[in-house]
N, C-alpha and C positions, 0 to 999 in steps of 0.2 A: 542464502542467508539462513541463519538458524534461529529458532525461537529460544528465548531464554529458558533454561531448564531443560532443553532438549539434549540429546546426545551430542557432546562436543564435536563429534565427527561430522555433524550436519551444521556446524556453526558458520561455515563459509560456503557460499554457493559452489556447487560442483558443476562446472561447465562441461565436464567430460561426457556426460551421458544423460541428457534429458530424453524423454520418451517421444516416440512418434506413434506407436501402436495405440496409445490411448487417445489419440486425436489432438494432442496439444500441438502447437504450431512449430515446435522444434526443440532440438537439444543443441547445446553448443559444443564446439570442438574443444580439444584440450586447451585449458586456459592459458592466455598470455600472462605475463607478470601482472598480478592484481594490485589494486590500490590498497593503502593501509585500511585496517578494519574500521568499521563504523558502528556506533552503538546508539541505542536509544530504546526504551521499551518499558516493559513491566518492571516494577521494582520488586526485588526479592530480598529476603532477609539476609542470606549470606552475601559476601562480597560478590560483585558481578563477575561472571565468567567472561573473559575476553578471548575471543578466538585468536589463535596464533596468526601472525601476519602471513597468510599464504600469498601466492603470487597472483594477485588479481589482474584481469585484463585491463588495458588502458583504453576505455571507450572515450568517445568524444563527449557526448552529452549523457553518458550512462554512469550511474553510481552503483558500485557493488555494495550491497547492503547485508547486514547481519541483524537478526532480530533479537531484541533484548527481552527477557522473560517476565516472570511474575514474582510477586513478593513471597517470601517464605520458602524459597528454594530455587529461584531461577533468574538469570539475568544474562544478557548477551552483549557481544561487542562487535567490532568490525563495523559495518553499517548496521546498526542495531535498531530493531523496532523499539520505539520509545513508549510505549511502543509506537514507532513513528516512521514516516515514509514520505516521498515527494516527487514525482515528476509533474511539472506543471506545463501547460502549453497550448499547442496548436488548437485544438478544440476538442475537448473530450466532454463537452456538455451533453446532458441527456435531454431528450425531448420532453421528458416528464419530470415533474418536481414533486417533492414531498409536500403535502399540504400541511403547513405548520400553524400553530396557534400564535397568538401575539407574543412578543418577546417577554422574557421573565420580568424585567422591571421596566416601567415606563420612563426610560431615561432618554432625553434628546441630547445628542452630543453636538455641541456647537464649537468646540475647541478646534482651532486650526491644527492641521495635521502635523505642522512642525513644532507645535507647542508640546513640550514633554509631559504636560499634565493630561494629555489625551489618554494615556494609559490608565490613569485613575478613573476617568469617566467610563472607559471600556470595561474595566474590572467591575465597577458598580453595576453595569448593565448585564454583563455576561456571566459573572461568577455563579449566580444562582442556577444557571442552566448547565453547569459543568459538574459532573458527579464523579465520585471515587468508586471503583469497582473492585471488590475483594473476591479473589478466586479461591474457592474452597475445594479441597479434595477429601474424600472419605477414606479413613483408614481404620484399623482395628488395634486396640490396645492389647499388646501381647500378654500383659499381666492380668488385666481384668477381662479380656475377651470382648469388651464392649466396643461398639461402633463410635468412632470419634471423627470430628471434622477439624481440619486445620487449614489456616490461610497459607497458601503457597505463592501468592502473587498479588500485586495491586496495580491496576491500570486506571484509565480514565474513560469517560464517556460524555456525550452531549445529548441533552434532552431535545428531541426534535418535534415532539407533539405533546400537547397538554395531557393526553390520555395515557401517558406512561411509556412511550416508545423512545429508546435511547440508541444512538448510533455510536459504535466503537470500532476497534480493530478486531479482526478475526483472531489474531494471535493473542489477544488479551483473554479471550474466553475459550479458546480451543481445547484446553486441557481441564476445564472446570467440571467438577461433579455438581457443585452448587455455586450460585452467585449471590453476593450481598452488595447492594448498592446504597451508598450513603448520599442522601439528599437532605441538605440542611442538617438537622440534628437527628434525622430518622435513618435507621438501617433497615432497608426493605429487601426481601428476597426477590430475585429476578429470574425470569425464564428466557431461554434463547428462542427468538422468533425465527431466525435463520442466519446461516453463515455462508460466506463466499470466500473460501481460501484463495482463489485465484486472483482476487483483488485486495485481499486482506481487510475486508469489511464485514461487519456483523451488526445485527439489530437485536437488542434485548428489550424486555418489557417488565415494568413493575405494575402492580395492581394499585394504581393511584391516579386520580384525575386532578385537574386544575394545576398541573405542574408548570413551572416557568420555562417555556420552550424558547430555544434560541431563534434569533432572526437570521434568515439566510441572506448572504451576499452573493456576489458573482465572481468566481475565480477567473473567468474568461477575460475580465477587464483589468486584471492586476497589472501593475507596472513595477519593474525593478527599481528599488529604492523607496517604495511605498512603505509607510510605517505599519507594523503589525504587532499584535499581542498574543502570546501563547498562555493558555490556562489549563492546568491539570494537577496531577498528584505525584510529582517527582519524588522518588524514594519514600512514597507514602505520605508526603506532606500535602494534604488536601488544599485545594483552592489557591495554589501557588501561581503567581502572575509574573511573566517576564515579557520584555518588549524588545523590538528590534525592527528590522526592515526585511522586505523581500529581497533576498540576495541574488536569486536567479530563477528562471522559469524553464520548464521543459525538461527537467531531469528525469531519467528513466533507469530502471534496474530490473533484473530478474532474480528470483530467489527460489530455492527448492526447499520445501518444508514437508511436514507429514501429510498435508493435504494435496501435495503435488506442486506444480510450478506456479509461483505468484508473479504476476507482471505488474510492476509499478510504472505507470506511464504518466508523463506530464506533471511530475511532482513540483511542488513549490519549495524552493530552498530558502531558508531563513537563518539569520544569526540570533534570533530570540532563543534564549537558552532552553533546550529540550533535553531531558534526562530520563533514565529508566523510571517508569511510572507515569510519564506524560502521554504514553501511547493511548490513542483514542480520544484525547482531549481536543480542545478548540484552538484553532488559529483564527484570529479575528482581524478585521481591518480597523481603521481609526474611528469608524462609526459604530463599532461594536457588532458588526455583522459577521456571521460565520462564513469563512472563506476556505477553510481546510481542516482536515483531521490529522493531527500530529501523529507520525508513524515511525520515522527512522531518524537516526543521527549517525554522523560519520565521526569517528574518533579513534585514537590509538590508546586511550586510557580507560574507556568504558563510561566516561562522563562527557558532558557537553564540551565540544571544541568550537562551538559557534557555527556548526554546520548541521542544521536539522532539516527535515523534510516533512511535508504534509501532503496528503492526498487532496487534490482540488475538490471543492464542494460541488461544483457543477456535475462532476462525475459521481461523487459519493452519494449525492441525494437521489440520483436516478437508480443506483443500486439499492439504496435503502427503501425507496418506494416499491420496487419490484419485490424485495424480500418481504415487506409488510403485506403486500397483496397476495403473494404466492408461496412464501416461505423459502424461496431460493431466487437466484439471479441467473440470467442467461447472458451470453456474450457472442459477439460476431466470431465466425469460425471459417477458416479457409481449408484446413485439412492437409497440411504438409508437415513432415518432420525434417528439420534442416540442421546443418552444422556450419559454423563460421569458418570461412577460408581466408587466408592472407596470401601475400606474395610468395612466402616461403613454401606453403603447402601447394599453391598453384604451380610453382615451378617444379616441385617434386613430383606431382602427379600429372603435369602437362595439361592443366586446366585452361579454359579459354578466358578466364577473368582473374585479375589479381586480388580482388576483394569481392565479398558478397556472401550469400547464404546458399550453400549447396543443398539441393533437395535430395534427401536420402530415402524418404518414403512419401507416397501419396496415398491418402485414404480413399479406397474405392467408393465411388459415388459422391465424393465430397465436392465442394465448389472448385477446388484446385483441379481435381480429376475431370470435371465437366468442362473446365476451361482449356484442357489440353496440357497442363503442366505435367512433366514427366520426371521420373527418377534420373538424377544426373544433371538436370538443369541447374543453372546458377542464377539466383534472383539477385539482380543488381540495382533495381529501382522499383518502388511501389508508390503509386499515387503521386508520382513526380518527385519523390524523396529518395535520395541515394540510400542503398542498403549495403552495409559493410559487415553486418553481423546478424546473428539470430535475434538479438535484442531489438534491432531495427524492424524486423519482421513483426514481432509482437507489438511494438509501439504503433506501427501504422495500422495494424488490424484493430487494436483496442481504441484507436482514435476515431473509428467509424462505428456505424450502427448496422444491425442486422438488415440485410436488403440493399445496402450500399454496393455499388459496382466500382471497382478500382482497377486501374491499369497496372499490370505487372510486367516489367521488362526482364527478359531472360537471356542468358547466354547458353546456347545449346551447341556443343562442339565449338566451332569457330564462327557460328552465326548468332546474330542478335534478333530477337523477335519480341513482340508485345502481345499479351493476351488480356482479355477482360475477365475479371473474377467477381461474381456476385456473392457477397458474404452471406452465409446462412447462420442459423442459430445453433449453438452447441447444446441446446436443451435435450435433444435425443441422445446425446453422448454422456449425459450426467447420470 
């Protein structure tokens, strides 16, 4: 995926060559025909850039995403960051949670979930906790020679602690020289506490206390068809509210950006309208509890097509807490570089499996190396889940914690074998 405002050549995921040397879990083989572009993300002044419909691969539960950019100069298409994103699913919950303050407004929602007025109650409760983030870049006036700042993008964020901590998407703040956050009627400068490009999450902070923090819900208990509300700043229109339902759970995608490979796993899919500028905003349940961070949209036009994605809050709040505590986030790590194979490539090269992830490199001393995984092995199953692509490898690894042991089924030549891999932390590789 590409961030809005990035070089258009990076607007669609390049599945031909992801790295292994840097310790990421794989690169994908030449792409199969891709799905139509998807969009969502930062709002930018100029009309949105829509990535040409390249040939995306046809995954089962995977969404090919493009990142939409920032106001004042950037906006993306394809599966675009809204900046927005979504796999939801099996269980990506973190063992730790961010300690939050009381919700912004003391609103008790008693409306039945099927009653359309629930959106009004949710908006009353959550809107004060959702902020607009202006991305500023420094430039020099060629005529006066003076330093000037200009707004190049607008995204959204959610206040998660009363003492000024705000959760948003990494692609919202990635290219900022300065950040200006609008809370109520105040425009406050913000600093970046930490960024995690590999999950597209970031935490920023304003110097203010007593802020209306959002109440956390649980994304692990979501059900398809459940009503939801999205709140953010689409096209720079602050505090915009849209409603819909949970359309699907467990969507996943990979994208390559300036910070490396981003793995979106277990995303929540919704038909609540998400557009450029919604990225980093709130997806809430009918009780006004935060259940996701809006990140991606799928579209052919650059605007909402009723297919948006949010990072589940169970996962996002664990990343946020780690960033607040240490300034960065760590992730489970196996240590292989893989490429996707299919029946055609298997036949051409005489491989022992018709689908899976071919191991092209194994990082010395990594968990994979210690478990006996070798170059040329084909990963066909992990943790009991079928593996048919590089994306599947990422999804399984990111659904676990550091220290978890998973069973990996391999095809080596014409033999099948199973090894146990204990996932390590990627902290040493950052």
